[in-house]
All heavy atoms as a GROMACS GRO file, in nm:
protein
  491
    1MET      N    1  23.484  16.593  17.584
    1MET     CA    2  23.531  16.651  17.698
    1MET      C    3  23.624  16.766  17.665
    1MET      O    4  23.690  16.753  17.562
    1MET     CB    5  23.611  16.554  17.789
    1MET     CG    6  23.702  16.606  17.886
    1MET     SD    7  23.756  16.500  18.018
    1MET     CE    8  23.623  16.521  18.138
    2LYS      N    9  23.638  16.864  17.730
    2LYS     CA   10  23.722  16.981  17.708
    2LYS      C   11  23.782  17.025  17.833
    2LYS      O   12  23.720  17.067  17.926
    2LYS     CB   13  23.654  17.089  17.632
    2LYS     CG   14  23.739  17.203  17.592
    2LYS     CD   15  23.815  17.165  17.471
    2LYS     CE   16  23.888  17.283  17.414
    2LYS     NZ   17  23.978  17.261  17.309
    3VAL      N   18  23.918  17.001  17.854
    3VAL     CA   19  23.984  17.045  17.977
    3VAL      C   20  24.042  17.185  17.961
    3VAL      O   21  24.044  17.239  17.850
    3VAL     CB   22  24.099  16.944  18.020
    3VAL    CG1   23  24.030  16.805  18.038
    3VAL    CG2   24  24.207  16.935  17.910
    4SER      N   25  24.089  17.238  18.065
    4SER     CA   26  24.145  17.373  18.059
    4SER      C   27  24.276  17.384  17.976
    4SER      O   28  24.342  17.279  17.965
    4SER     CB   29  24.177  17.426  18.209
    4SER     OG   30  24.285  17.346  18.258
    5PRO      N   31  24.312  17.496  17.929
    5PRO     CA   32  24.442  17.502  17.848
    5PRO      C   33  24.557  17.460  17.940
    5PRO      O   34  24.654  17.405  17.881
    5PRO     CB   35  24.450  17.642  17.807
    5PRO     CG   36  24.300  17.696  17.810
    5PRO     CD   37  24.236  17.620  17.924
    6GLU      N   38  24.556  17.497  18.070
    6GLU     CA   39  24.662  17.468  18.148
    6GLU      C   40  24.681  17.309  18.166
    6GLU      O   41  24.795  17.250  18.160
    6GLU     CB   42  24.651  17.524  18.290
    6GLU     CG   43  24.652  17.676  18.294
    6GLU     CD   44  24.518  17.737  18.255
    6GLU    OE1   45  24.416  17.672  18.256
    6GLU    OE2   46  24.523  17.854  18.220
    7LEU      N   47  24.569  17.239  18.187
    7LEU     CA   48  24.573  17.102  18.202
    7LEU      C   49  24.611  17.036  18.068
    7LEU      O   50  24.687  16.941  18.064
    7LEU     CB   51  24.445  17.041  18.245
    7LEU     CG   52  24.427  16.893  18.260
    7LEU    CD1   53  24.537  16.836  18.351
    7LEU    CD2   54  24.286  16.850  18.314
    8MET      N   55  24.567  17.085  17.945
    8MET     CA   56  24.597  17.026  17.822
    8MET      C   57  24.747  17.043  17.795
    8MET      O   58  24.807  16.945  17.742
    8MET     CB   59  24.518  17.112  17.714
    8MET     CG   60  24.508  17.036  17.586
    8MET     SD   61  24.417  16.883  17.602
    8MET     CE   62  24.533  16.772  17.526
    9LYS      N   63  24.808  17.149  17.837
    9LYS     CA   64  24.959  17.176  17.821
    9LYS      C   65  25.023  17.066  17.908
    9LYS      O   66  25.120  17.006  17.855
    9LYS     CB   67  25.000  17.314  17.870
    9LYS     CG   68  25.144  17.339  17.845
    9LYS     CD   69  25.182  17.474  17.899
    9LYS     CE   70  25.330  17.497  17.872
    9LYS     NZ   71  25.396  17.558  17.977
   10HIS      N   72  24.985  17.042  18.027
   10HIS     CA   73  25.038  16.938  18.110
   10HIS      C   74  25.024  16.804  18.054
   10HIS      O   75  25.118  16.725  18.056
   10HIS     CB   76  24.986  16.952  18.256
   10HIS     CG   77  25.057  16.876  18.353
   10HIS    ND1   78  25.194  16.883  18.382
   10HIS    CD2   79  25.014  16.766  18.431
   10HIS    CE1   80  25.227  16.801  18.484
   10HIS    NE2   81  25.122  16.723  18.499
   11LEU      N   82  24.912  16.774  17.999
   11LEU     CA   83  24.878  16.644  17.939
   11LEU      C   84  24.971  16.618  17.828
   11LEU      O   85  25.025  16.510  17.815
   11LEU     CB   86  24.734  16.628  17.905
   11LEU     CG   87  24.639  16.603  18.014
   11LEU    CD1   88  24.496  16.608  17.966
   11LEU    CD2   89  24.656  16.470  18.082
   12ASN      N   90  24.996  16.719  17.745
   12ASN     CA   91  25.080  16.712  17.628
   12ASN      C   92  25.229  16.691  17.674
   12ASN      O   93  25.303  16.602  17.603
   12ASN     CB   94  25.074  16.830  17.535
   12ASN     CG   95  24.951  16.816  17.443
   12ASN    OD1   96  24.919  16.710  17.387
   12ASN    ND2   97  24.877  16.920  17.436
   13GLU      N   98  25.262  16.752  17.782
   13GLU     CA   99  25.403  16.728  17.830
   13GLU      C  100  25.422  16.583  17.881
   13GLU      O  101  25.517  16.531  17.859
   13GLU     CB  102  25.431  16.833  17.942
   13GLU     CG  103  25.448  16.975  17.894
   13GLU     CD  104  25.453  17.078  18.004
   13GLU    OE1  105  25.424  17.039  18.125
   13GLU    OE2  106  25.470  17.197  17.974
   14LEU      N  107  25.321  16.543  17.946
   14LEU     CA  108  25.319  16.405  18.002
   14LEU      C  109  25.318  16.303  17.886
   14LEU      O  110  25.379  16.204  17.891
   14LEU     CB  111  25.196  16.374  18.099
   14LEU     CG  112  25.203  16.456  18.234
   14LEU    CD1  113  25.077  16.433  18.308
   14LEU    CD2  114  25.329  16.393  18.306
   15LEU      N  115  25.235  16.334  17.788
   15LEU     CA  116  25.231  16.242  17.663
   15LEU      C  117  25.376  16.241  17.596
   15LEU      O  118  25.415  16.130  17.554
   15LEU     CB  119  25.127  16.288  17.566
   15LEU     CG  120  25.114  16.206  17.438
   15LEU    CD1  121  25.071  16.054  17.471
   15LEU    CD2  122  25.008  16.267  17.341
   16ASP      N  123  25.436  16.344  17.594
   16ASP     CA  124  25.575  16.347  17.532
   16ASP      C  125  25.672  16.260  17.612
   16ASP      O  126  25.747  16.185  17.557
   16ASP     CB  127  25.623  16.483  17.527
   16ASP     CG  128  25.565  16.575  17.415
   16ASP    OD1  129  25.492  16.521  17.336
   16ASP    OD2  130  25.575  16.695  17.432
   17THR      N  131  25.662  16.272  17.742
   17THR     CA  132  25.744  16.179  17.835
   17THR      C  133  25.711  16.046  17.816
   17THR      O  134  25.795  15.958  17.804
   17THR     CB  135  25.723  16.228  17.978
   17THR    OG1  136  25.766  16.367  17.985
   17THR    CG2  137  25.811  16.146  18.076
   18TYR      N  138  25.579  16.010  17.820
   18TYR     CA  139  25.534  15.875  17.800
   18TYR      C  140  25.581  15.811  17.665
   18TYR      O  141  25.631  15.703  17.653
   18TYR     CB  142  25.377  15.872  17.802
   18TYR     CG  143  25.319  15.731  17.785
   18TYR    CD1  144  25.323  15.634  17.886
   18TYR    CD2  145  25.257  15.696  17.655
   18TYR    CE1  146  25.258  15.513  17.869
   18TYR    CE2  147  25.194  15.580  17.640
   18TYR     CZ  148  25.204  15.485  17.741
   18TYR     OH  149  25.142  15.367  17.728
   19THR      N  150  25.575  15.889  17.557
   19THR     CA  151  25.610  15.862  17.424
   19THR      C  152  25.762  15.820  17.428
   19THR      O  153  25.806  15.717  17.374
   19THR     CB  154  25.584  15.972  17.325
   19THR    OG1  155  25.453  15.993  17.309
   19THR    CG2  156  25.639  15.933  17.185
   20GLN      N  157  25.847  15.902  17.486
   20GLN     CA  158  25.990  15.872  17.504
   20GLN      C  159  26.017  15.744  17.573
   20GLN      O  160  26.102  15.657  17.537
   20GLN     CB  161  26.063  15.980  17.570
   20GLN     CG  162  26.061  16.112  17.494
   20GLN     CD  163  26.117  16.229  17.576
   20GLN    OE1  164  26.164  16.215  17.685
   20GLN    NE2  165  26.101  16.355  17.518
   21GLU      N  166  25.937  15.721  17.679
   21GLU     CA  167  25.958  15.594  17.750
   21GLU      C  168  25.907  15.472  17.682
   21GLU      O  169  25.978  15.367  17.680
   21GLU     CB  170  25.877  15.607  17.885
   21GLU     CG  171  25.948  15.699  17.990
   21GLU     CD  172  25.874  15.687  18.126
   21GLU    OE1  173  25.829  15.581  18.170
   21GLU    OE2  174  25.892  15.789  18.197
   22VAL      N  175  25.808  15.484  17.607
   22VAL     CA  176  25.758  15.372  17.526
   22VAL      C  177  25.860  15.342  17.421
   22VAL      O  178  25.900  15.224  17.394
   22VAL     CB  179  25.614  15.403  17.464
   22VAL    CG1  180  25.577  15.296  17.361
   22VAL    CG2  181  25.517  15.405  17.578
   23LYS      N  182  25.910  15.443  17.349
   23LYS     CA  183  26.007  15.424  17.242
   23LYS      C  184  26.130  15.365  17.292
   23LYS      O  185  26.201  15.304  17.214
   23LYS     CB  186  26.031  15.553  17.166
   23LYS     CG  187  25.904  15.592  17.088
   23LYS     CD  188  25.930  15.710  16.999
   23LYS     CE  189  25.807  15.740  16.912
   23LYS     NZ  190  25.835  15.763  16.775
   24SER      N  191  26.169  15.383  17.410
   24SER     CA  192  26.296  15.330  17.465
   24SER      C  193  26.280  15.201  17.535
   24SER      O  194  26.375  15.148  17.583
   24SER     CB  195  26.367  15.432  17.556
   24SER     OG  196  26.280  15.453  17.670
   25ALA      N  197  26.156  15.149  17.534
   25ALA     CA  198  26.124  15.021  17.610
   25ALA      C  199  26.164  14.901  17.536
   25ALA      O  200  26.164  14.781  17.588
   25ALA     CB  201  25.978  15.018  17.651
   26GLY      N  202  26.200  14.906  17.406
   26GLY     CA  203  26.237  14.793  17.335
   26GLY      C  204  26.113  14.705  17.289
   26GLY      O  205  26.133  14.579  17.282
   27LEU      N  206  26.002  14.768  17.278
   27LEU     CA  207  25.877  14.692  17.238
   27LEU      C  208  25.886  14.654  17.086
   27LEU      O  209  25.945  14.722  17.005
   27LEU     CB  210  25.761  14.771  17.275
   27LEU     CG  211  25.738  14.812  17.407
   27LEU    CD1  212  25.630  14.914  17.438
   27LEU    CD2  213  25.714  14.692  17.503
   28LYS      N  214  25.801  14.562  17.049
   28LYS     CA  215  25.780  14.533  16.910
   28LYS      C  216  25.717  14.657  16.849
   28LYS      O  217  25.634  14.722  16.913
   28LYS     CB  218  25.693  14.413  16.890
   28LYS     CG  219  25.744  14.281  16.934
   28LYS     CD  220  25.640  14.166  16.909
   28LYS     CE  221  25.697  14.036  16.951
   28LYS     NZ  222  25.592  13.933  16.932
   29PRO      N  223  25.741  14.686  16.720
   29PRO     CA  224  25.680  14.802  16.662
   29PRO      C  225  25.529  14.808  16.674
   29PRO      O  226  25.465  14.914  16.698
   29PRO     CB  227  25.726  14.792  16.518
   29PRO     CG  228  25.850  14.719  16.517
   29PRO     CD  229  25.837  14.616  16.632
   30SER      N  230  25.462  14.696  16.658
   30SER     CA  231  25.318  14.696  16.660
   30SER      C  232  25.259  14.732  16.807
   30SER      O  233  25.166  14.794  16.825
   30SER     CB  234  25.256  14.558  16.612
   30SER     OG  235  25.304  14.459  16.691
   31THR      N  236  25.338  14.675  16.898
   31THR     CA  237  25.302  14.711  17.039
   31THR      C  238  25.325  14.849  17.078
   31THR      O  239  25.237  14.910  17.134
   31THR     CB  240  25.380  14.614  17.136
   31THR    OG1  241  25.362  14.474  17.098
   31THR    CG2  242  25.348  14.644  17.284
   32GLU      N  243  25.435  14.900  17.040
   32GLU     CA  244  25.466  15.035  17.050
   32GLU      C  245  25.354  15.128  16.984
   32GLU      O  246  25.313  15.224  17.050
   32GLU     CB  247  25.603  15.080  16.996
   32GLU     CG  248  25.643  15.223  17.016
   32GLU     CD  249  25.786  15.241  16.945
   32GLU    OE1  250  25.880  15.194  16.986
   32GLU    OE2  251  25.789  15.333  16.846
   33LYS      N  252  25.325  15.097  16.869
   33LYS     CA  253  25.220  15.178  16.793
   33LYS      C  254  25.090  15.168  16.877
   33LYS      O  255  25.023  15.282  16.893
   33LYS     CB  256  25.193  15.120  16.653
   33LYS     CG  257  25.098  15.191  16.571
   33LYS     CD  258  25.077  15.125  16.440
   33LYS     CE  259  24.965  15.200  16.356
   33LYS     NZ  260  24.950  15.132  16.235
   34THR      N  261  25.056  15.061  16.928
   34THR     CA  262  24.922  15.050  17.007
   34THR      C  263  24.935  15.138  17.127
   34THR      O  264  24.836  15.207  17.161
   34THR     CB  265  24.893  14.899  17.044
   34THR    OG1  266  24.883  14.830  16.920
   34THR    CG2  267  24.769  14.883  17.132
   35TYR      N  268  25.036  15.126  17.209
   35TYR     CA  269  25.049  15.203  17.324
   35TYR      C  270  25.035  15.346  17.290
   35TYR      O  271  24.970  15.424  17.370
   35TYR     CB  272  25.196  15.180  17.387
   35TYR     CG  273  25.204  15.056  17.481
   35TYR    CD1  274  25.152  14.931  17.438
   35TYR    CD2  275  25.266  15.060  17.606
   35TYR    CE1  276  25.161  14.826  17.520
   35TYR    CE2  277  25.279  14.951  17.687
   35TYR     CZ  278  25.237  14.830  17.638
   35TYR     OH  279  25.249  14.718  17.718
   36LEU      N  280  25.109  15.402  17.197
   36LEU     CA  281  25.107  15.536  17.161
   36LEU      C  282  24.977  15.584  17.106
   36LEU      O  283  24.933  15.690  17.138
   36LEU     CB  284  25.226  15.576  17.064
   36LEU     CG  285  25.368  15.538  17.128
   36LEU    CD1  286  25.474  15.572  17.019
   36LEU    CD2  287  25.387  15.624  17.251
   37LEU      N  288  24.913  15.508  17.030
   37LEU     CA  289  24.790  15.536  16.974
   37LEU      C  290  24.673  15.555  17.076
   37LEU      O  291  24.600  15.662  17.073
   37LEU     CB  292  24.741  15.427  16.864
   37LEU     CG  293  24.608  15.459  16.799
   37LEU    CD1  294  24.619  15.577  16.710
   37LEU    CD2  295  24.569  15.330  16.717
   38HIS      N  296  24.668  15.468  17.164
   38HIS     CA  297  24.574  15.482  17.275
   38HIS      C  298  24.598  15.597  17.365
   38HIS      O  299  24.504  15.666  17.408
   38HIS     CB  300  24.556  15.349  17.348
   38HIS     CG  301  24.504  15.241  17.273
   38HIS    ND1  302  24.363  15.205  17.265
   38HIS    CD2  303  24.554  15.146  17.177
   38HIS    CE1  304  24.346  15.109  17.189
   38HIS    NE2  305  24.456  15.079  17.127
   39ALA      N  306  24.726  15.621  17.407
   39ALA     CA  307  24.754  15.741  17.476
   39ALA      C  308  24.720  15.870  17.414
   39ALA      O  309  24.665  15.958  17.462
   39ALA     CB  310  24.899  15.738  17.522
   40ASP      N  311  24.745  15.873  17.277
   40ASP     CA  312  24.718  15.991  17.194
   40ASP      C  313  24.560  16.010  17.183
   40ASP      O  314  24.516  16.132  17.198
   40ASP     CB  315  24.776  15.973  17.060
   40ASP     CG  316  24.748  16.099  16.970
   40ASP    OD1  317  24.800  16.204  17.006
   40ASP    OD2  318  24.677  16.085  16.878
   41HIS      N  319  24.494  15.907  17.170
   41HIS     CA  320  24.346  15.915  17.163
   41HIS      C  321  24.292  15.974  17.300
   41HIS      O  322  24.197  16.057  17.299
   41HIS     CB  323  24.284  15.781  17.143
   41HIS     CG  324  24.282  15.736  16.998
   41HIS    ND1  325  24.255  15.611  16.957
   41HIS    CD2  326  24.328  15.806  16.887
   41HIS    CE1  327  24.278  15.596  16.826
   41HIS    NE2  328  24.322  15.721  16.785
   42PHE      N  329  24.345  15.924  17.415
   42PHE     CA  330  24.297  15.984  17.538
   42PHE      C  331  24.328  16.127  17.554
   42PHE      O  332  24.231  16.205  17.595
   42PHE     CB  333  24.359  15.906  17.662
   42PHE     CG  334  24.327  15.963  17.790
   42PHE    CD1  335  24.203  15.941  17.851
   42PHE    CD2  336  24.425  16.038  17.862
   42PHE    CE1  337  24.180  15.997  17.969
   42PHE    CE2  338  24.388  16.095  17.979
   42PHE     CZ  339  24.258  16.077  18.036
   43VAL      N  340  24.447  16.172  17.518
   43VAL     CA  341  24.482  16.316  17.530
   43VAL      C  342  24.392  16.393  17.423
   43VAL      O  343  24.335  16.510  17.465
   43VAL     CB  344  24.633  16.340  17.501
   43VAL    CG1  345  24.665  16.491  17.488
   43VAL    CG2  346  24.717  16.273  17.610
   44ARG      N  347  24.373  16.337  17.321
   44ARG     CA  348  24.285  16.412  17.213
   44ARG      C  349  24.138  16.420  17.269
   44ARG      O  350  24.071  16.522  17.256
   44ARG     CB  351  24.279  16.335  17.075
   44ARG     CG  352  24.412  16.361  17.002
   44ARG     CD  353  24.418  16.289  16.873
   44ARG     NE  354  24.298  16.317  16.792
   44ARG     CZ  355  24.238  16.238  16.709
   44ARG    NH1  356  24.292  16.115  16.687
   44ARG    NH2  357  24.131  16.277  16.641
   45TRP      N  358  24.092  16.315  17.341
   45TRP     CA  359  23.957  16.315  17.402
   45TRP      C  360  23.950  16.421  17.499
   45TRP      O  361  23.852  16.497  17.506
   45TRP     CB  362  23.930  16.173  17.458
   45TRP     CG  363  23.798  16.167  17.534
   45TRP    CD1  364  23.671  16.155  17.475
   45TRP    CD2  365  23.791  16.168  17.674
   45TRP    NE1  366  23.580  16.153  17.582
   45TRP    CE2  367  23.649  16.155  17.708
   45TRP    CE3  368  23.874  16.167  17.784
   45TRP    CZ2  369  23.601  16.150  17.828
   45TRP    CZ3  370  23.828  16.166  17.908
   45TRP    CH2  371  23.692  16.158  17.926
   46CYS      N  372  24.056  16.433  17.589
   46CYS     CA  373  24.055  16.543  17.683
   46CYS      C  374  24.049  16.679  17.621
   46CYS      O  375  23.993  16.774  17.683
   46CYS     CB  376  24.185  16.524  17.772
   46CYS     SG  377  24.184  16.387  17.882
   47ASN      N  378  24.096  16.698  17.500
   47ASN     CA  379  24.098  16.825  17.429
   47ASN      C  380  23.972  16.842  17.343
   47ASN      O  381  23.956  16.947  17.282
   47ASN     CB  382  24.218  16.838  17.344
   47ASN     CG  383  24.255  16.972  17.300
   47ASN    OD1  384  24.223  17.076  17.370
   47ASN    ND2  385  24.293  16.982  17.176
   48GLY      N  386  23.882  16.741  17.345
   48GLY     CA  387  23.766  16.755  17.263
   48GLY      C  388  23.783  16.719  17.120
   48GLY      O  389  23.694  16.752  17.030
   49ASP      N  390  23.893  16.657  17.076
   49ASP     CA  391  23.932  16.627  16.942
   49ASP      C  392  23.901  16.488  16.898
   49ASP      O  393  23.929  16.445  16.796
   49ASP     CB  394  24.079  16.659  16.910
   49ASP     CG  395  24.111  16.807  16.924
   49ASP    OD1  396  24.018  16.891  16.920
   49ASP    OD2  397  24.234  16.828  16.958
   50PHE      N  398  23.855  16.406  16.995
   50PHE     CA  399  23.833  16.264  16.973
   50PHE      C  400  23.710  16.211  17.030
   50PHE      O  401  23.679  16.244  17.142
   50PHE     CB  402  23.953  16.183  17.021
   50PHE     CG  403  23.946  16.035  16.990
   50PHE    CD1  404  23.980  15.988  16.874
   50PHE    CD2  405  23.902  15.957  17.100
   50PHE    CE1  406  23.971  15.848  16.852
   50PHE    CE2  407  23.899  15.815  17.080
   50PHE     CZ  408  23.938  15.764  16.956
   51VAL      N  409  23.632  16.139  16.952
   51VAL     CA  410  23.516  16.069  17.014
   51VAL      C  411  23.536  15.915  16.994
   51VAL      O  412  23.542  15.867  16.885
   51VAL     CB  413  23.378  16.125  16.939
   51VAL    CG1  414  23.264  16.044  16.990
   51VAL    CG2  415  23.372  16.273  16.950
   52PRO      N  416  23.529  15.851  17.113
   52PRO     CA  417  23.556  15.705  17.104
   52PRO      C  418  23.450  15.636  17.005
   52PRO      O  419  23.334  15.675  17.016
   52PRO     CB  420  23.538  15.660  17.241
   52PRO     CG  421  23.576  15.774  17.322
   52PRO     CD  422  23.528  15.885  17.248
   53GLY      N  423  23.491  15.536  16.922
   53GLY     CA  424  23.405  15.472  16.845
   53GLY      C  425  23.362  15.530  16.717
   53GLY      O  426  23.286  15.481  16.636
   54THR      N  427  23.397  15.659  16.698
   54THR     CA  428  23.352  15.740  16.573
   54THR      C  429  23.393  15.665  16.445
   54THR      O  430  23.310  15.645  16.356
   54THR     CB  431  23.407  15.884  16.583
   54THR    OG1  432  23.368  15.940  16.697
   54THR    CG2  433  23.356  15.962  16.460
   55THR      N  434  23.519  15.632  16.429
   55THR     CA  435  23.561  15.570  16.314
   55THR      C  436  23.495  15.427  16.294
   55THR      O  437  23.458  15.398  16.179
   55THR     CB  438  23.715  15.545  16.318
   55THR    OG1  439  23.780  15.670  16.332
   55THR    CG2  440  23.774  15.486  16.187
   56LEU      N  441  23.478  15.358  16.396
   56LEU     CA  442  23.421  15.226  16.390
   56LEU      C  443  23.270  15.245  16.333
   56LEU      O  444  23.226  15.166  16.251
   56LEU     CB  445  23.420  15.159  16.526
   56LEU     CG  446  23.554  15.121  16.569
   56LEU    CD1  447  23.539  15.051  16.716
   56LEU    CD2  448  23.621  15.012  16.482
   57LYS      N  449  23.207  15.340  16.390
   57LYS     CA  450  23.060  15.360  16.349
   57LYS      C  451  23.059  15.399  16.198
   57LYS      O  452  22.973  15.366  16.125
   57LYS     CB  453  23.004  15.477  16.431
   57LYS     CG  454  22.979  15.429  16.576
   57LYS     CD  455  22.914  15.547  16.660
   57LYS     CE  456  22.912  15.502  16.805
   57LYS     NZ  457  22.881  15.611  16.892
   58LYS      N  458  23.160  15.491  16.146
   58LYS     CA  459  23.156  15.526  16.013
   58LYS      C  460  23.184  15.405  15.920
   58LYS      O  461  23.126  15.387  15.816
   58LYS     CB  462  23.263  15.631  15.988
   58LYS     CG  463  23.234  15.771  16.046
   58LYS     CD  464  23.333  15.869  16.017
   58LYS     CE  465  23.318  15.999  16.077
   58LYS     NZ  466  23.424  16.094  16.057
   59ASN      N  467  23.278  15.320  15.966
   59ASN     CA  468  23.309  15.204  15.888
   59ASN      C  469  23.203  15.092  15.884
   59ASN      O  470  23.191  15.016  15.786
   59ASN     CB  471  23.438  15.137  15.931
   59ASN     CG  472  23.562  15.224  15.911
   59ASN    OD1  473  23.568  15.305  15.820
   59ASN    ND2  474  23.670  15.198  15.983
   60ASN      N  475  23.112  15.099  15.981
   60ASN     CA  476  23.014  14.994  15.987
   60ASN      C  477  22.884  15.040  15.908
   60ASN      O  478  22.789  14.950  15.888
   60ASN     CB  479  22.956  14.963  16.134
   60ASN     CG  480  23.076  14.884  16.206
   60ASN    OD1  481  23.155  14.809  16.145
   60ASN    ND2  482  23.084  14.900  16.338
   61LYS      N  483  22.880  15.155  15.848
   61LYS     CA  484  22.765  15.200  15.783
   61LYS      C  485  22.767  15.143  15.637
   61LYS      O  486  22.864  15.117  15.576
   61LYS     CB  487  22.754  15.350  15.785
   61LYS     CG  488  22.710  15.404  15.914
   61LYS     CD  489  22.699  15.545  15.910
   61LYS     CE  490  22.650  15.604  16.052
   61LYS     NZ  491  22.627  15.746  16.055
   0.00000   0.00000   0.00000
């Protein structure tokens, strides 16, 4: 997927806000990492930089 540059800018701004909220939520480090990783993957997918399952497919070969 590839979204417009305007939407990508807005998504990155929202990701920054989300990151701040997750980091201030007092979560366990592993939980925090999971929340942020998945959010980052979604934003990267919107930008055309991420394909779900790609790493898993490479590791299973």
